[in-house]
C-alpha positions in Angstrom: 114.7 141.4 34.2 113.2 137.9 34.1 109.6 139.3 34.3 110.5 141.5 31.4 111.7 138.4 29.3 108.4 136.6 30.4 106.1 139.4 29.2 108.1 139.5 26.0 107.7 135.8 25.3 104.1 136.0 26.2 103.5 139.0 23.8 105.3 137.0 21.0 103.0 134.1 21.7 99.9 136.2 21.5 101.0 137.8 18.2 101.8 134.4 16.7 98.3 133.2 17.9 96.4 136.2 16.3 98.2 135.5 13.0 97.1 131.9 13.1 93.5 132.9 14.0 93.7 135.2 11.0 95.0 132.5 8.8 92.0 130.2 9.9 89.6 132.6 8.3 91.2 132.7 4.9 88.8 130.7 2.6 90.4 127.4 1.0 93.7 128.1 2.6 95.2 125.5 4.9 98.4 124.7 6.8 99.5 122.7 3.7 98.9 125.9 1.5 101.0 128.0 4.0 103.8 125.4 3.8 103.7 125.4 0.1 103.8 129.0 0.0 106.7 129.2 2.5 108.6 126.7 0.5 108.1 128.3 -3.0 108.2 132.0 -2.1 109.8 132.1 1.4 107.0 133.9 2.7 106.5 133.6 6.5 103.0 133.8 8.1 103.8 137.1 9.8 104.8 138.7 6.5 101.5 137.6 4.8 99.4 140.2 6.7 101.7 143.0 5.7 101.4 142.6 2.1 99.3 144.9 -0.1 96.3 143.6 -2.3 98.6 143.6 -5.5 101.3 141.8 -3.8 98.9 139.1 -2.5 97.4 138.8 -6.0 101.0 138.3 -7.4 101.3 135.4 -4.9 98.2 133.8 -6.4 95.7 134.6 -3.9 91.9 134.9 -5.1 89.8 138.1 -4.4 87.9 136.6 -1.5 91.2 135.5 0.1 92.9 138.8 -0.5 89.8 140.7 1.2 90.1 138.3 4.2 93.9 138.8 4.7 93.5 142.6 4.3 90.5 143.0 6.6 90.2 139.9 8.9 87.1 139.7 11.2 88.5 141.1 14.5 85.2 140.3 16.2 85.8 136.5 15.6 89.4 136.7 16.8 88.3 138.5 19.9 85.7 135.7 20.7 88.6 133.2 20.6 90.8 135.4 22.7 88.1 136.0 25.3 87.3 132.3 25.5 91.0 131.6 26.1 91.2 134.0 28.9 88.2 132.9 30.6 89.9 130.0 32.4 93.4 128.7 33.3 92.6 125.3 32.0 92.0 126.4 28.5 94.7 126.7 25.7 94.8 127.2 22.0 97.6 125.5 20.2 98.7 126.8 16.6 100.7 124.7 14.2 104.0 125.8 15.2 103.4 126.0 18.8 105.8 124.1 20.9 102.8 121.9 22.4 101.3 121.0 19.1 101.5 117.3 18.8 104.2 115.9 16.4 102.2 112.9 15.5 99.2 115.2 14.2 101.6 117.3 12.2 102.3 114.2 10.1 99.1 114.0 8.4 98.1 115.6 5.2 95.5 118.1 6.5 96.5 119.0 10.1 94.3 121.6 11.7 95.8 125.0 12.0 94.4 125.5 15.6 93.5 123.3 18.5 91.3 124.6 21.0 91.3 122.7 24.3 90.6 122.3 28.0 93.3 120.5 30.1 97.0 120.0 29.8 98.0 120.4 26.1 101.4 118.2 26.8 99.0 115.2 27.1 98.4 115.4 23.4 101.8 114.0 22.7 101.2 110.8 24.9 101.0 107.5 23.1 97.5 107.0 21.9 95.1 104.5 20.6 91.9 105.7 19.0 88.8 103.6 19.9 85.7 104.3 17.9 82.4 102.5 16.9 78.6 102.3 16.7 76.5 104.8 18.5 74.0 102.1 19.2 76.3 99.2 20.1 75.4 95.7 21.2 75.8 94.7 25.1 78.8 92.8 23.9 80.2 95.9 22.1 79.8 98.0 25.0 81.6 95.6 27.2 84.5 95.3 24.8 84.8 99.0 24.6 85.1 99.2 28.3 87.4 96.2 28.7 89.7 97.1 26.0 90.1 100.6 26.9 90.6 99.7 30.5 93.3 97.2 29.8 95.1 99.4 27.0 95.0 102.1 29.6 96.7 99.8 32.1 99.5 99.1 29.5 100.4 102.8 29.2 98.2 103.8 26.2 96.1 106.8 26.3 92.6 106.3 24.7 91.4 108.8 22.2 87.9 108.9 21.0 85.1 111.4 20.0 82.9 111.6 23.2 79.9 110.5 21.1 77.1 108.3 22.5 78.0 104.5 22.1 81.5 103.0 21.7 83.0 106.3 22.1 81.5 107.0 25.4 82.1 103.6 26.8 85.8 103.7 25.5 86.2 106.8 27.8 84.5 105.2 30.8 86.9 102.3 30.3 89.9 104.4 30.5 88.4 106.3 33.6 87.8 103.1 35.5 91.2 103.4 37.1 91.5 107.2 36.7 93.6 107.1 33.5 94.1 109.9 31.2 91.7 110.0 28.1 91.5 112.6 25.2 88.2 113.4 23.7 88.0 115.1 20.2 84.8 117.2 19.6 83.0 117.7 16.3 81.5 121.0 17.5 82.8 124.3 18.7 85.0 124.0 21.8 82.3 125.9 23.9 79.4 123.5 22.7 79.9 120.3 24.5 78.1 117.7 22.4 76.2 115.3 23.1 74.5 117.0 26.1 74.1 113.6 27.7 77.9 113.3 27.9 78.6 116.6 29.8 79.1 114.6 33.1 81.5 112.4 31.3 83.4 115.4 29.9 83.8 116.7 33.5 85.1 113.3 34.5 87.7 113.4 31.8 89.0 116.6 32.9 88.8 115.8 36.5 91.2 112.8 35.9 93.8 115.1 34.0 92.4 114.4 30.6 92.0 116.7 27.6 89.0 117.8 25.4 90.1 119.3 22.1 88.4 120.8 19.0 89.6 122.4 16.0 86.4 124.5 15.8 86.6 128.0 17.4 84.1 129.2 20.2 80.8 130.2 18.5 81.3 128.0 15.4 77.8 126.8 14.1 77.5 123.0 14.4 77.3 121.2 10.9 76.9 117.6 10.0 80.0 117.6 7.9 82.1 118.7 10.9 81.8 115.3 12.4 83.6 113.4 9.8 86.4 116.1 9.7 87.2 115.5 13.4 87.8 111.8 12.8 91.1 112.7 10.9 92.3 114.3 14.2 91.3 111.2 16.4 93.2 109.0 14.0 96.0 111.4 13.5 96.8 111.8 17.1 97.1 108.0 17.4 99.4 105.2 16.8 96.5 103.1 15.6 92.6 102.9 15.4 90.7 100.1 16.9 87.1 99.7 15.5 85.2 98.0 18.4 81.9 97.4 16.7 80.6 99.3 13.4 78.0 98.7 10.6 78.9 99.0 7.0 77.7 102.6 6.9 79.1 103.6 10.1 81.2 106.9 10.5 83.7 104.7 12.1 84.8 103.4 8.8 85.7 107.0 8.0 88.1 107.0 10.9 89.6 103.7 9.5 90.1 105.1 6.2 91.7 108.3 7.5 93.9 106.0 9.6 95.1 104.1 6.5 95.7 107.4 4.6 97.8 108.5 7.5 99.8 105.3 7.4 98.6 104.2 10.8 97.5 100.8 12.1 93.9 99.8 11.8 92.4 97.1 14.2 88.8 95.6 14.4 87.2 93.2 16.7 85.1 90.7 15.0 81.4 89.9 16.1 78.6 87.7 15.4 78.4 87.2 11.4 74.4 87.5 11.7 74.8 91.0 13.6 74.6 94.0 11.1 76.5 96.2 13.8 79.5 94.0 13.2 79.4 94.1 9.4 81.7 97.0 9.2 84.5 95.4 11.3 84.2 92.3 9.2 84.6 94.4 6.0 87.6 96.0 7.4 89.1 92.6 8.3 88.6 91.4 4.8 90.4 94.6 3.6 93.5 94.0 5.7 92.7 95.3 9.2 94.0 93.3 11.9 91.6 90.8 13.7 91.7 91.7 17.4 90.6 89.4 20.1 92.8 90.8 23.0 95.1 93.7 23.7 98.2 91.5 22.9 97.1 91.6 19.2 97.4 95.3 19.4 100.6 95.6 21.6 102.5 93.2 19.5 102.3 95.6 16.5 104.1 98.5 18.6 106.9 96.3 20.1 109.4 99.2 19.0 107.5 101.7 21.4 108.5 102.3 25.1 105.6 102.1 27.4 105.2 104.0 30.6 103.8 100.8 32.3 103.1 97.3 31.3 100.6 94.7 32.4 102.3 92.8 35.1 102.4 89.0 35.8 100.6 89.8 39.1 97.6 91.2 37.4 97.3 88.2 35.0 97.7 85.6 37.9 95.0 87.6 39.7 92.7 87.2 36.7 93.6 83.4 36.5 92.8 83.1 40.2 89.4 84.6 39.6 88.8 82.4 36.6 89.2 79.4 38.9 86.4 80.5 41.1 83.9 79.8 38.3 82.8 76.2 37.7 83.4 75.5 33.9 79.8 74.2 33.7 78.2 77.3 34.9 80.5 79.8 33.1 80.2 77.7 29.9 76.6 78.2 30.1 76.9 81.8 29.5 77.5 83.0 25.9 79.6 85.9 24.6 76.1 87.2 23.2 73.2 87.8 25.5 72.0 84.7 27.4 68.7 84.7 29.3 68.9 83.6 32.8 66.6 80.5 32.2 68.8 79.3 29.5 71.8 79.6 31.6 69.9 77.6 34.4 68.9 75.0 31.9 72.4 74.5 30.3 74.0 74.4 33.8 71.4 72.1 35.5 71.1 74.7 38.5 68.1 76.3 39.9 67.4 79.9 38.9 68.1 81.2 42.4 71.5 79.3 42.6 72.4 80.6 39.1 71.6 84.2 40.1 73.7 84.0 43.3 76.7 82.6 41.6 76.4 84.9 38.6 76.3 87.9 40.9 79.9 86.7 42.4 81.2 86.2 39.0 80.0 89.7 37.9 81.8 91.1 40.8 85.1 89.1 39.7 84.6 90.5 36.1 83.8 87.1 34.5 80.2 88.1 33.3 78.1 91.2 33.1 74.3 91.5 33.7 72.7 93.2 30.6 69.2 93.8 29.5 67.8 90.3 28.7 70.3 88.1 30.7 74.2 87.9 30.9 77.2 87.9 28.8 80.5 86.3 29.3 83.5 88.7 29.3 86.7 87.9 27.5 90.0 87.3 29.3 91.4 90.4 30.6 
């Protein structure tokens, strides 16, 4: 008897999915359009595909829309169903699916469908979006990894776009202690991009993370799809942190979406002479919160209950590590790239002694070796 019920439920889910796959084909018709139709005319999605051409025209559908509703592309539907059935770790969520994240339903243009790998229930976790330049500075890379790691330790789930640069380093920072992280693609779910991040994508899934896209398998890649995915990154999240970005960076699109979605926007300041930081400075001037540590972010969400918090023990461990470094040597390293000979000159130590001590401090997480020298890391 139970098996019959399970089969019935599964058949109902499949029917609902097919209806949503059909809806996604209708030109210039979105979830918002469907909700408007339901509120004004009381038309349910399943009913829509039973209407005649004349009935659809009376409802206000245009000729191309009517044609698509009457004769949907079955081949496209089968491609999605075949992709879904090809692996147990795959899912497709439609707008009224029980696992569709409530946070994403609140935005003005939620995707009708979400294709993904991993556990779809993780999409409802408390998330912070982290985005930024594809060509970050050494300090930007360190900030992305450090903030992602620390926020993950607090209980946040890091959400980003798997792109080169800040996105990738943010995912890596979350993975440092095997925390869950979510990647939103700007390409079809079966076309992992960029190719250089395929191994990173594998690591995300191996650590119980999730990779999603609103674009069905086989969808051609288009430049305009990448800005569209930014609304999903910010829409899933309580707030968006811009780590490092130029004035014309796509990250500012994410910030704009976050503001439109009534979500918090945070930005990390940088060197005023560095054009890669100009976007962050602009956002701060426009009202984004200036962030220098994770407490600046967490204090905006004191009403939320986190699965875990940074303990005093972790803080005390960091303070203990800080005491290992002599002020003179650590003060000789800037938060920007500092050449080794400059560190030696400032500290009054030999190059060999500086190299030895900086290696020790690097292992403690106080500095990081980068091309051209070292940078000092912020307090963790």
